[in-house]
C-alpha positions in Angstrom: 1.5 -8.0 15.3 5.1 -7.2 16.1 6.4 -3.6 16.1 9.6 -3.3 14.1 12.2 -0.6 14.4 15.1 0.3 12.2 15.7 1.6 8.7 14.1 -1.4 7.0 11.2 -1.7 9.4 8.6 -0.4 6.9 9.6 -2.9 4.3 9.4 -5.7 6.9 6.1 -4.4 8.1 4.7 -4.4 4.6 5.5 -8.1 4.3 4.2 -9.0 7.7 1.4 -11.7 7.3 -0.3 -10.5 10.5 -0.6 -7.0 9.1 -1.8 -8.3 5.8 -4.5 -10.3 7.5 -5.7 -7.3 9.5 -5.9 -5.2 6.3 -7.7 -8.0 4.4 -10.3 -8.1 7.3 -10.7 -4.3 7.2 -11.2 -4.3 3.5 -13.8 -7.1 3.8 -15.7 -5.1 6.4 -15.8 -2.0 4.2 -16.6 -4.0 1.0 -19.6 -5.5 2.7 -21.2 -2.1 2.6 -20.3 -1.2 -1.0 -21.8 -2.1 -4.3 -19.9 -4.6 -6.4 -18.4 -1.9 -8.7 -17.0 0.1 -5.6 -15.4 -2.9 -3.9 -11.6 -3.2 -3.5 -10.6 -6.5 -5.2 -6.8 -6.4 -4.9 -4.3 -4.2 -3.2 -0.6 -3.9 -2.5 1.3 -2.5 0.5 4.0 0.0 -0.2 7.4 -0.9 1.1 8.0 2.5 2.6 5.9 5.5 3.5 5.3 8.2 0.8 7.5 11.1 2.0 9.1 14.3 0.6 12.5 12.9 1.6 12.1 9.8 -0.7 10.7 11.9 -3.5 7.3 10.4 -3.5 5.5 13.5 -2.2 5.7 17.2 -2.9 6.5 19.7 -0.2 2.7 20.4 0.0 2.1 16.6 0.7 0.6 15.7 -2.7 1.8 12.4 -4.1 4.0 12.4 -7.1 2.3 9.9 -9.4 5.3 9.5 -11.7 7.6 8.7 -8.7 5.0 6.2 -7.3 4.7 4.6 -10.8 8.4 4.3 -11.1 8.8 2.7 -7.6 5.7 0.4 -7.7 4.9 0.2 -11.4 5.4 -3.6 -11.8 3.3 -4.3 -8.7 0.6 -2.0 -9.8 0.5 -3.5 -13.3 0.3 -7.0 -11.7 -3.0 -5.9 -10.0 -4.5 -5.5 -13.5 -2.9 -8.5 -15.1 -4.5 -11.1 -12.8 
């Protein structure tokens, strides 16, 4: 996997097929130990980290669900529409 630097590095990294392949393998390993109702079936990778600066976390480092839903709502809905 390539390390990417720069302002848009997180977005590029989220679309990196090598990273996706590693995450799929990790999810498969964990899923093997879980019951069917607990297994991860689909996931998305956020294009940027959740931070206070981008408004997706509070100063006490809790996620802001409304902000996450605004930023990734269509992608999250697509997980359920399949």
